[in-house]
SETOR-97125 format. One record per residue (C-alpha): residue number from 0; x, y, z; residue in one letter. Coordinates in Angstrom, 2 decimals, always signed. Layout:
// residues N
pos;px;py;pz;code
NUM;X;Y;Z;A
...
This chain:
// residues 123
pos;px;py;pz;code
0;+9.66;-39.45;+48.62;M
1;+7.16;-41.38;+50.80;G
2;+3.71;-41.82;+49.56;W
3;+1.93;-39.12;+51.76;S
4;+3.83;-36.54;+50.22;N
5;+3.60;-37.41;+46.52;W
6;+1.76;-34.43;+45.54;A
7;+3.93;-31.82;+47.43;G
8;+6.90;-33.68;+45.83;E
9;+5.01;-33.66;+42.37;L
10;+4.23;-30.17;+42.03;M
11;+6.97;-28.69;+44.07;G
12;+6.91;-26.63;+47.09;R
13;+5.23;-23.00;+47.33;P
14;+7.62;-20.59;+46.08;V
15;+7.94;-17.52;+48.45;S
16;+10.97;-15.69;+46.60;V
17;+11.90;-16.38;+43.04;L
18;+15.27;-16.38;+41.99;A
19;+16.43;-15.06;+38.59;R
20;+17.82;-18.40;+37.75;S
21;+14.36;-19.90;+38.19;R
22;+12.69;-17.65;+36.47;I
23;+15.03;-17.57;+33.18;R
24;+14.79;-21.37;+33.49;A
25;+11.02;-21.00;+33.58;A
26;+10.94;-18.72;+30.47;Y
27;+13.72;-21.11;+28.43;G
28;+11.56;-24.00;+29.25;T
29;+8.41;-22.43;+28.11;A
30;+9.98;-20.98;+25.20;I
31;+11.21;-23.90;+24.06;A
32;+7.90;-26.13;+24.58;V
33;+6.00;-23.17;+22.15;D
34;+8.83;-23.36;+19.62;V
35;+8.78;-27.01;+19.61;L
36;+4.86;-27.31;+19.21;Q
37;+5.21;-24.51;+16.57;L
38;+7.61;-26.77;+14.65;A
39;+5.26;-29.74;+15.22;L
40;+2.70;-27.95;+13.22;G
41;-1.55;-27.92;+13.84;P
42;-1.61;-31.60;+14.09;F
43;+1.53;-32.81;+15.81;G
44;+2.79;-35.97;+15.91;W
45;+1.33;-38.82;+17.96;V
46;+0.85;-37.70;+21.64;F
47;+4.04;-35.49;+21.23;A
48;+2.36;-32.47;+22.14;D
49;+0.57;-33.75;+24.97;E
50;+3.73;-35.51;+26.40;I
51;+5.32;-31.70;+26.15;L
52;+2.53;-30.18;+27.73;D
53;+2.67;-32.72;+30.88;V
54;+6.34;-32.13;+31.03;V
55;+6.17;-28.22;+30.66;A
56;+3.19;-28.27;+33.74;M
57;+5.58;-30.26;+35.82;L
58;+9.02;-28.29;+35.11;V
59;+7.13;-24.73;+35.40;M
60;+5.45;-26.32;+38.97;S
61;+8.80;-27.48;+40.03;R
62;+10.82;-24.05;+39.02;L
63;+8.03;-21.43;+39.82;I
64;+5.94;-23.03;+42.07;G
65;+2.23;-24.54;+41.39;F
66;+0.01;-21.59;+40.56;H
67;-3.90;-22.07;+39.46;P
68;-3.16;-20.36;+35.84;L
69;-0.98;-23.49;+35.06;L
70;-4.32;-25.67;+34.63;L
71;-6.19;-23.47;+31.81;P
72;-3.08;-23.08;+30.06;T
73;-2.57;-26.81;+30.26;F
74;-6.13;-27.62;+29.10;V
75;-5.78;-24.73;+26.34;I
76;-2.67;-26.65;+25.12;E
77;-5.01;-29.65;+24.54;L
78;-7.14;-27.96;+21.70;V
79;-5.39;-28.52;+18.55;P
80;-5.06;-25.33;+16.57;V
81;-4.92;-23.33;+19.80;A
82;-1.48;-25.13;+20.96;D
83;+0.29;-22.78;+18.31;L
84;-0.14;-19.91;+20.84;L
85;+2.82;-19.04;+22.65;P
86;+0.52;-20.11;+25.67;T
87;+3.46;-21.40;+27.95;W
88;+5.45;-18.36;+27.62;T
89;+2.38;-16.13;+28.11;G
90;+1.67;-18.13;+31.52;C
91;+4.91;-18.02;+32.95;V
92;+4.98;-14.35;+32.40;A
93;+1.70;-13.68;+33.96;L
94;+2.50;-15.96;+37.09;V
95;+5.85;-14.37;+37.63;V
96;+4.21;-10.92;+37.59;A
97;+1.63;-12.00;+40.11;L
98;+4.29;-13.61;+42.14;R
99;+6.41;-10.80;+42.23;R
100;+3.53;-8.21;+42.93;K
101;+2.43;-10.95;+45.88;Q
102;+5.93;-11.00;+47.13;A
103;+6.69;-9.08;+50.42;P
104;+9.52;-6.90;+50.52;P
105;+12.68;-8.53;+51.22;P
106;+14.55;-8.00;+54.62;A
107;+17.00;-5.83;+55.28;G
108;+16.38;-3.56;+52.06;D
109;+19.03;-0.67;+52.35;D
110;+16.76;+1.54;+50.18;D
111;+13.85;+1.18;+52.61;A
112;+13.13;+4.61;+54.78;V
113;+12.88;+3.74;+58.55;T
114;+11.10;+6.18;+60.80;I
115;+12.50;+5.94;+64.20;D
116;+10.05;+8.19;+66.93;V
117;+10.60;+8.27;+70.45;K
118;+7.44;+9.16;+72.57;P
119;+7.65;+12.56;+74.44;T
120;+5.03;+13.71;+76.63;S
121;+3.64;+17.18;+76.48;V
122;+3.06;+19.39;+79.43;S
């Protein structure tokens, strides 16, 4: 990894098509982080919540690609009582829904209807 592209390597490449395995891994990570933070309680251990949040942010960026919605989720997780909410799981659900909505249809879709029209002249 070169120094010129450290941010791209850290945050992950833009994800054009989300694979099911990446989505499942992102949901699993988000649920695990939310459960761990709930288990730590509202006060948490010394910096354990913050370390979990940094790890979650980096893992989510690698799995589903960086999205601006990850930033407010990260900030909300720094608020002491708000980290008890399942914010990472909600963020992953919202980002996946938005990415699916933005994604172009896959090429070579057999269900797609193609209309083939040949030009004709009317005399």
